[in-house]
C-alpha positions as CSV (number, residue, x, y, z in Angstrom):
1,M,106.1,102.4,121.0
2,N,103.7,100.0,119.9
3,S,104.6,96.5,120.2
4,R,105.6,94.7,116.8
5,R,102.0,92.0,117.2
6,N,99.7,95.1,117.9
7,F,101.2,97.1,115.0
8,L,100.2,93.8,113.2
9,Q,96.8,93.4,114.7
10,K,95.7,96.8,114.0
11,S,97.2,97.3,110.6
12,L,95.9,94.8,108.5
13,L,94.2,97.1,106.2
14,G,97.9,98.8,106.1
15,V,99.3,95.6,104.2
16,A,96.5,94.8,102.0
17,A,97.0,98.5,101.6
18,V,100.8,98.4,100.4
19,T,99.7,95.3,98.3
20,I,98.4,98.0,96.0
21,V,101.7,99.1,95.1
22,D,102.6,95.6,93.6
23,M,98.7,94.3,92.9
24,P,97.1,97.4,91.0
25,S,94.4,94.8,89.6
26,M,93.2,94.1,93.3
27,A,93.4,98.4,94.3
28,G,89.7,98.6,94.0
29,V,89.2,95.5,95.9
30,L,91.5,96.0,98.7
31,V,91.2,100.0,99.5
32,E,87.1,99.5,99.2
33,K,87.7,97.5,102.7
34,A,89.6,100.3,104.4
35,E,87.0,103.2,104.1
36,I,86.7,105.5,106.8
37,K,83.1,105.4,108.1
38,N,80.6,107.4,110.3
39,E,83.8,109.5,111.4
40,P,83.7,113.3,111.5
41,F,86.8,114.0,110.4
42,K,88.5,113.7,107.0
43,L,91.4,111.9,105.9
44,G,94.0,114.0,103.2
45,I,97.3,114.3,102.3
46,A,99.8,117.2,102.9
47,G,100.7,118.0,99.4
48,Y,104.9,118.5,100.6
49,S,104.3,114.1,100.4
50,F,104.6,114.8,96.9
51,V,107.3,117.2,96.7
52,N,109.4,115.2,94.1
53,F,106.4,114.2,91.8
54,N,104.1,116.4,89.6
55,L,100.3,116.7,89.7
56,D,99.2,113.6,88.0
57,Q,102.0,111.4,89.7
58,S,100.4,112.5,92.8
59,L,97.1,111.8,91.7
60,E,97.5,108.8,90.7
61,M,99.5,107.9,93.9
62,M,96.3,109.5,95.8
63,K,93.7,107.0,93.8
64,K,95.7,103.7,94.6
65,V,94.8,104.7,98.4
66,D,91.6,105.7,98.0
67,V,92.2,109.1,99.4
68,H,90.1,111.9,98.2
69,Y,91.3,115.2,99.8
70,L,94.9,117.4,99.2
71,C,96.2,120.7,101.2
72,I,97.9,122.2,97.7
73,K,101.2,123.2,97.6
74,D,102.4,125.9,95.4
75,F,104.8,123.5,93.1
76,H,101.3,121.7,91.8
77,L,99.6,125.2,91.9
78,P,102.2,128.1,91.8
79,Y,101.4,131.4,93.4
80,N,101.4,133.1,90.4
81,S,98.9,131.1,88.5
82,S,96.2,132.8,86.4
83,A,92.4,131.6,86.4
84,E,92.3,129.3,84.0
85,Q,95.2,127.5,85.5
86,I,93.7,127.4,88.8
87,A,90.8,126.7,86.6
88,A,92.0,123.6,85.2
89,F,93.6,122.1,88.8
90,H,90.8,122.2,89.8
91,A,89.5,119.7,87.0
92,K,92.3,117.8,87.1
93,L,91.5,117.4,90.8
94,K,88.0,116.4,90.0
95,Q,89.3,113.9,87.1
96,Y,90.6,112.0,90.3
97,D,87.7,112.7,92.5
98,V,90.4,115.2,94.5
99,T,89.1,117.8,96.5
100,G,91.7,120.6,97.4
101,Y,90.9,122.0,101.1
102,G,93.7,124.2,101.1
103,V,96.9,125.5,100.6
104,G,100.5,125.6,102.3
105,P,102.3,125.7,104.3
106,I,103.0,129.5,103.0
107,Y,106.2,131.2,104.4
108,T,105.9,134.8,105.0
109,K,108.8,137.3,106.0
110,T,106.5,140.7,105.0
111,K,102.5,142.0,105.3
112,E,103.1,142.3,100.7
113,E,103.9,138.1,101.3
114,I,100.9,137.6,103.6
115,D,98.9,139.8,101.3
116,K,99.5,137.5,98.5
117,A,98.4,134.7,100.6
118,F,95.5,135.6,101.3
119,D,95.0,136.5,97.4
120,Y,96.0,133.1,96.1
121,A,94.0,131.6,98.9
122,K,90.7,133.5,97.3
123,R,91.6,133.1,93.9
124,V,92.4,129.2,94.7
125,G,88.5,128.9,96.3
126,V,89.8,127.3,99.6
127,D,88.9,129.0,103.5
128,L,92.4,127.4,104.7
129,I,95.9,128.8,104.9
130,I,98.3,126.4,106.5
131,G,101.0,129.5,107.2
132,I,104.5,130.2,109.2
133,P,104.5,134.0,110.0
134,N,106.7,135.9,112.3
135,H,105.7,136.8,115.4
136,E,105.4,140.4,114.8
137,D,103.4,139.5,111.5
138,L,100.5,137.9,113.6
139,P,98.1,141.0,114.5
140,Y,98.2,141.5,110.7
141,V,97.7,137.8,110.0
142,A,94.8,137.9,112.0
143,E,93.4,141.9,110.4
144,K,93.4,139.7,106.9
145,A,92.0,136.5,108.3
146,K,88.8,138.7,109.1
147,E,88.8,140.7,106.1
148,Y,88.9,137.7,104.2
149,N,87.2,135.2,105.9
150,I,89.7,132.5,105.5
151,R,91.2,130.9,108.4
152,F,95.1,130.9,109.0
153,A,96.2,127.9,110.6
154,I,100.1,128.2,111.7
155,H,101.9,124.8,111.6
156,N,104.5,124.3,114.3
157,H,108.1,122.2,112.7
158,G,109.1,121.1,115.9
159,P,112.8,121.7,118.2
160,E,114.7,123.0,115.0
161,D,111.9,125.9,114.1
162,K,112.7,128.7,116.3
163,L,109.4,130.7,115.5
164,Y,106.8,127.5,115.9
165,P,108.4,124.4,117.8
166,N,105.2,123.3,119.2
167,A,101.3,124.0,119.4
168,S,101.8,125.4,123.2
169,V,104.0,128.2,121.6
170,I,101.7,128.8,119.0
171,Y,98.6,128.8,121.6
172,D,100.0,131.1,123.8
173,L,100.8,134.1,120.7
174,I,97.2,133.4,119.4
175,K,95.1,133.1,122.2
176,D,93.9,136.8,121.9
177,L,93.6,137.2,118.4
178,D,90.7,136.8,115.8
179,P,89.2,132.8,115.9
180,R,90.2,132.4,112.4
181,V,93.7,132.1,113.1
182,G,94.8,128.8,114.8
183,I,96.8,126.0,114.4
184,C,97.9,123.4,112.0
185,F,99.0,120.5,114.1
186,D,102.0,118.8,113.3
187,M,101.1,115.6,115.7
188,G,105.1,114.1,114.6
189,H,107.1,117.7,115.4
190,N,105.1,118.7,118.4
191,K,106.6,115.2,120.2
192,R,109.9,115.6,119.0
193,D,109.7,118.8,120.9
194,G,108.8,116.2,123.6
195,H,105.2,117.1,124.0
196,D,102.5,114.7,124.3
197,S,100.5,115.4,121.2
198,V,97.4,113.3,122.2
199,A,97.0,115.4,125.3
200,D,97.7,118.4,123.7
201,L,95.0,117.5,121.1
202,Q,92.6,117.9,123.4
203,K,94.4,120.9,124.9
204,Y,93.7,122.9,121.8
205,A,91.5,121.4,120.1
206,K,89.3,124.7,119.5
207,R,91.9,126.4,117.7
208,I,92.7,123.4,115.4
209,F,92.0,123.7,112.1
210,D,94.1,121.4,110.7
211,M,96.6,118.7,111.4
212,H,99.8,116.5,109.5
213,L,99.3,113.1,110.7
214,K,102.7,111.4,111.1
215,N,104.3,109.3,113.6
216,V,108.1,109.7,114.9
217,T,110.6,107.0,116.0
218,A,111.5,109.2,119.0
219,A,110.2,111.9,121.1
220,T,113.3,113.4,120.6
221,K,115.3,116.5,118.3
222,D,116.5,113.3,116.9
223,G,113.2,111.5,116.2
224,K,112.7,110.7,112.3
225,T,109.4,110.6,110.6
226,C,108.0,106.6,110.1
227,E,105.0,104.9,109.0
228,L,102.5,105.7,110.6
229,G,101.9,102.8,112.9
230,R,105.6,102.1,113.7
231,G,106.3,105.2,115.6
232,V,105.8,106.6,119.2
233,I,102.6,108.3,119.0
234,D,100.0,106.1,120.2
235,I,97.3,106.7,117.0
236,P,94.7,104.3,118.7
237,A,94.7,106.8,121.4
238,Y,95.2,109.7,119.2
239,V,92.0,108.5,117.0
240,K,89.8,108.2,120.0
241,M,90.7,111.9,121.1
242,L,89.4,112.9,117.9
243,R,86.2,111.6,118.5
244,K,86.1,112.7,121.8
245,I,86.8,116.7,120.6
246,K,84.3,116.0,117.8
247,Y,87.2,117.4,115.4
248,T,85.6,117.8,111.8
249,G,88.8,118.7,109.8
250,S,91.6,117.0,107.8
251,C,93.9,114.6,109.1
252,S,96.5,115.1,106.3
253,L,98.9,112.2,106.1
254,E,102.7,114.4,105.7
255,Y,105.0,111.9,104.8
256,E,108.5,112.4,104.9
257,K,110.1,109.1,104.5
258,D,111.6,107.6,101.5
259,M,110.2,110.8,99.9
260,K,111.6,109.8,96.5
261,D,110.0,106.7,96.7
262,P,106.7,106.7,99.0
263,L,104.1,105.3,97.9
264,A,104.3,102.1,100.1
265,G,104.6,103.7,102.9
266,I,101.5,106.3,102.0
267,A,99.5,103.0,101.4
268,E,101.0,101.5,105.0
269,S,99.9,104.4,107.1
270,V,96.7,105.3,105.1
271,G,95.9,101.6,105.5
272,Y,96.8,101.4,108.9
273,F,95.1,104.4,110.3
274,K,91.7,103.5,108.4
275,G,92.0,99.8,110.0
276,V,92.6,101.7,113.2
277,C,89.6,104.3,113.0
278,D,87.5,100.9,112.4
279,G,89.1,99.0,115.4
280,T,88.3,101.5,118.0
281,R,84.3,101.6,117.7
C-alpha cells in the first residue's frame, strides 16, 4: 500500500480537488491546474458512481471535478428511451461539456436481451457496450458486434462473480472471437481476485476497450473500494503502464464508497489521478 507520505506527495492536486466541495467559488481555479495534458487516454466517470443521483446532480458533480466523459447507465437514460428523449439527454450533457462515450454495464441473460442492448447502443449513438453476457452467448455477442460494428467490453466483477471474476477468465473466453469483443477492465475487482492489475493491463492490452478506475483496500475478497490513492494498487505504476501500452480509451472512475455522498471521494480520486499523471512524466 502506498505510504501516507507518498500519498500526500502525489495527491496534492487531489487535496485541492476535495476543497472544491467546500469552496465552490474556487473550483475553476483549482481544477484548471489539474487538467491532464498530453496523455493518449481520457479520464471519465462510470455512471454507476451516480446511482443515487439524477442526471442533473451527476453532471454538476462532474463539472466540479472537471471530468468530461461519462459511461451511460440506464437509470439516467432508460433502454426504452425515444429518439426525442435521447436527443434531449445528449443536449443536457453538451450543456456541461460532457460526452457519453459508451453504455452499461448491461446484464443480459438471453439473445433477445443482447439484441436490445445493441439496438440501444445504436440509438444512443455510441460504439461501445459494457456488458455481462452468459458464456454460452459469447459467439452471438461476437456476431452482433460485427453486424453493428459496435465494440462489446465484458466487465469483471471479482471473486463473487461466477462468470467473469478477472481479466484472465474473460480473455481466455474471447481470444478467438471477433476482435470487437473485449474487456472492460475493472482493475479493483481484478486485484480483489488476487491478480496483478498492472501486469494484466499489459498482458491483455489489445483487448481492453474500457476500464473502471478504482483502488481497493486489500487484494482479497474482503477488499473494499477506496479513494484512488489510498489502496493496494500502485497507481503511478499503472499510469506508466497505460502510457507503455499506448492506451487510448477512457479510464472511468467507478467510485463505490460513500455512494450517497460521493463527491469528496470522487474529487480526491480525480485530483490524485491527475496529479500522478502530471508527476510521473
